[in-house]
C-alpha positions in Angstrom: 20.9 -12.1 -40.2 20.6 -8.4 -40.8 19.4 -7.3 -44.3 21.4 -4.5 -46.0 18.5 -2.0 -45.3 18.7 -3.0 -41.6 22.5 -2.4 -41.5 21.9 0.9 -42.8 19.1 1.7 -40.6 21.1 0.6 -37.5 24.5 1.8 -38.5 24.9 4.2 -35.6 24.3 1.4 -33.2 26.3 -1.3 -34.9 29.5 0.8 -34.6 29.1 1.0 -30.7 31.4 -1.7 -29.4 29.0 -2.9 -26.8 26.4 -3.7 -29.5 28.1 -4.5 -32.9 26.5 -6.6 -35.6 26.1 -9.5 -33.1 24.3 -7.4 -30.6 21.9 -6.0 -33.3 21.1 -9.5 -34.6 20.4 -10.5 -31.0 18.0 -7.5 -30.7 16.4 -8.6 -34.0 15.7 -12.1 -32.6 14.5 -10.7 -29.2 10.9 -10.5 -27.9 9.9 -7.6 -25.5 6.4 -7.3 -23.9 5.3 -3.9 -22.9 2.4 -3.8 -20.4 0.7 -0.5 -21.0 0.6 1.8 -24.1 0.4 5.0 -22.3 2.7 7.6 -21.0 5.6 5.3 -20.2 4.8 2.7 -22.7 4.9 5.3 -25.6 8.5 6.3 -25.4 9.7 2.8 -24.4 8.0 1.1 -27.3 9.1 3.8 -29.9 12.8 3.7 -29.0 12.8 -0.2 -28.7 11.3 -0.4 -32.1 13.8 2.1 -33.4 16.6 0.1 -31.9 15.5 -2.9 -33.8 13.9 -5.3 -31.3 12.3 -7.9 -33.5 9.1 -8.5 -31.8 7.3 -6.0 -29.5 4.1 -7.1 -27.7 1.7 -4.5 -26.4 -0.9 -5.0 -23.7 -3.6 -2.5 -23.2 -7.5 -2.5 -23.1 -8.1 1.2 -23.1 -9.0 3.6 -26.0 -7.3 6.8 -26.9 -8.9 9.9 -25.2 -8.0 13.6 -25.7 -6.4 13.8 -22.1 -4.0 11.1 -23.2 -2.3 13.2 -25.9 -0.4 15.5 -23.5 2.0 12.7 -22.8 1.1 9.4 -24.7 3.1 10.1 -27.7 2.3 6.9 -29.5 -1.1 8.5 -30.2 -2.3 11.6 -32.0 -5.7 13.6 -32.4 -6.7 11.3 -35.3 -6.6 8.3 -33.0 -9.0 9.5 -30.4 -11.6 6.8 -29.9 -9.3 4.1 -31.3 -7.9 1.2 -29.2 -4.5 2.2 -27.9 -3.0 -1.2 -29.1 -4.1 -0.5 -32.6 -2.9 3.1 -32.6 0.3 2.1 -31.1 0.8 -0.7 -33.8 0.4 1.9 -36.5 2.9 4.3 -35.0 5.5 1.5 -34.5 5.1 0.2 -38.0 5.5 3.6 -39.4 8.7 4.0 -37.4 10.2 0.6 -38.2 8.4 -1.7 -40.7 11.0 -4.5 -39.7 9.5 -4.9 -36.2 6.7 -7.4 -35.6 4.1 -5.8 -33.3 1.8 -8.1 -31.5 -1.2 -6.6 -29.7 -3.2 -7.8 -26.7 -6.5 -5.7 -26.3 -6.9 -6.7 -22.7 -6.0 -6.0 -19.2 -3.7 -8.6 -17.7 -5.3 -11.0 -15.3 -4.4 -13.9 -13.2 -6.0 -16.1 -15.9 -4.0 -14.9 -18.8 -1.0 -13.0 -17.7 1.4 -16.0 -17.3 0.6 -17.5 -20.8 1.3 -14.1 -22.5 4.4 -13.2 -20.5 5.9 -16.6 -21.2 6.4 -15.9 -24.9 8.6 -13.0 -24.2 12.4 -12.6 -23.3 11.9 -9.5 -21.1 9.0 -7.3 -19.9 8.7 -3.6 -19.6 6.0 -2.6 -17.1 4.4 0.7 -18.0 1.2 0.5 -16.1 -0.5 3.0 -13.9 -2.4 0.6 -11.4 -0.7 -1.3 -8.6 -2.8 -4.5 -8.9 -1.3 -5.1 -12.4 2.2 -4.0 -11.2 2.4 -6.7 -8.5 0.9 -9.2 -10.9 3.5 -8.7 -13.5 6.4 -8.8 -10.9 5.2 -12.0 -9.4 4.9 -13.8 -12.7 8.1 -12.4 -14.2 10.0 -13.7 -10.9 8.2 -17.2 -11.2 9.1 -17.4 -14.9 12.6 -15.9 -14.3 11.9 -13.1 -16.8 13.8 -10.0 -16.6 11.6 -6.9 -15.9 12.0 -3.3 -16.1 9.7 -1.5 -13.6 8.8 2.2 -13.6 6.3 4.7 -12.4 5.6 8.4 -12.7 3.5 11.1 -11.0 3.6 14.9 -11.2 7.1 15.8 -11.8 8.6 12.7 -10.4 9.6 9.2 -11.6 11.2 6.0 -10.5 12.7 3.0 -12.3 14.1 -0.4 -11.1 15.3 -3.4 -13.2 14.4 -6.8 -11.9 16.7 -9.7 -12.7 15.2 -12.6 -10.8 17.8 -14.3 -8.7 20.2 -11.5 -9.1 18.6 -8.7 -7.2 15.4 -7.7 -5.4 12.0 -7.8 -7.1 9.4 -5.1 -6.8 7.7 -6.9 -3.8 11.0 -6.9 -2.1 11.1 -3.1 -2.1 7.3 -2.5 -1.7 6.1 -5.7 0.0 2.3 -4.9 -0.5 0.3 -2.2 -2.1 -0.7 0.8 0.2 -4.3 1.4 0.9 -6.3 2.7 -2.1 -7.2 6.0 -0.6 -3.4 6.6 0.2 -2.4 6.7 -3.4 -3.6 9.5 -5.8 -4.3 8.8 -9.4 -3.0 10.5 -12.3 -6.3 12.4 -12.8 -6.1 13.6 -9.2 -2.3 14.4 -8.8 -1.4 15.1 -12.5 1.6 14.2 -14.6 3.9 16.7 -16.5 4.1 15.1 -20.0 7.7 15.2 -20.4 8.4 13.0 -17.2 7.0 9.8 -18.6 9.1 10.5 -21.6 12.3 10.7 -19.8 11.6 7.6 -17.5 10.1 5.6 -20.5 13.3 6.2 -22.5 15.3 5.1 -19.5 13.2 1.9 -19.5 14.2 1.3 -23.2 17.8 1.6 -22.3 17.6 -0.7 -19.4 15.7 -3.3 -21.5 18.5 -3.3 -24.3 21.2 -3.6 -21.6 19.5 -6.5 -20.1 18.9 -8.2 -23.3 22.5 -7.9 -24.4 24.1 -8.4 -21.1 26.0 -4.9 -21.2 26.6 -2.2 -18.8 25.4 -2.0 -15.2 21.6 -2.6 -15.0 19.5 -1.0 -12.3 19.3 -4.3 -10.3 19.3 -3.5 -6.7 19.4 0.3 -7.5 16.1 2.1 -7.3 16.6 5.3 -9.4 14.5 8.3 -8.5 14.1 11.4 -10.6 12.8 14.8 -9.7 11.9 17.0 -12.6 11.6 20.1 -10.5 15.0 19.8 -9.1 16.4 18.0 -12.2 18.0 15.6 -9.8 18.6 11.8 -10.1 18.9 9.9 -6.6 20.0 6.3 -6.3 18.6 4.0 -3.5 20.4 0.9 -3.0 17.8 -2.0 -2.2 18.4 -5.6 -1.3 16.4 -8.8 -1.7 14.0 -9.4 1.2 14.7 -12.9 2.5 11.0 -13.3 3.5 9.6 -11.9 0.1 6.8 -14.3 -0.9 7.6 -13.7 -4.6 11.3 -14.4 -4.7 12.7 -15.8 -1.5 13.1 -19.2 -3.0 15.6 -17.9 -5.5 18.0 -16.9 -2.7 17.4 -19.9 -0.4 
């Protein structure tokens, strides 16, 4: 049940027919895990907290550095040197004290990822390394957990919502990681700060849609964004019948 203060806080959402009081109460009861408290994780976490998601888990092993501040809006100059999950928790608690923020000061590994992900209803992937991206995808598929996947570089971004058994997973679209020397890092290629803001906010929208079962999620639709052209392009993608991660769901 919503408190009187929560009804006032979420009034502009409750009047939306697709959400209503029932949907707002469902958000309050929901648990979302955000993997990465950086450029993508910052806007996603902030808007999900403001939307009233009851429990938000944050996974990140890094500390705040000055080069993060151009795009990672969960953190500020006073947080330099602080663990990102602690800095993020302070920001989210300030935005919405009704949200329970659970922190994991770690990098997901094969040993602990499944036990952490199992406690949540949905995962938002906001990482910048391919090893973790594929690990999160495979575990979410195995556990049948909805996953909102995204990536950014320079002025470009992409987003895909993965609903296991209802559409392709990340490995269906990108079967295996490219060679390490074929992919530039953020340090090498750069990121314009507003781009993860745009894509991270889109992740928050997709997460709420998936939790409430509303709208048309980006399952089977890879959405590509170019900030230089200010252009969105949609690419239809299908399950790969030979995908080692999810082929059994479509057998």
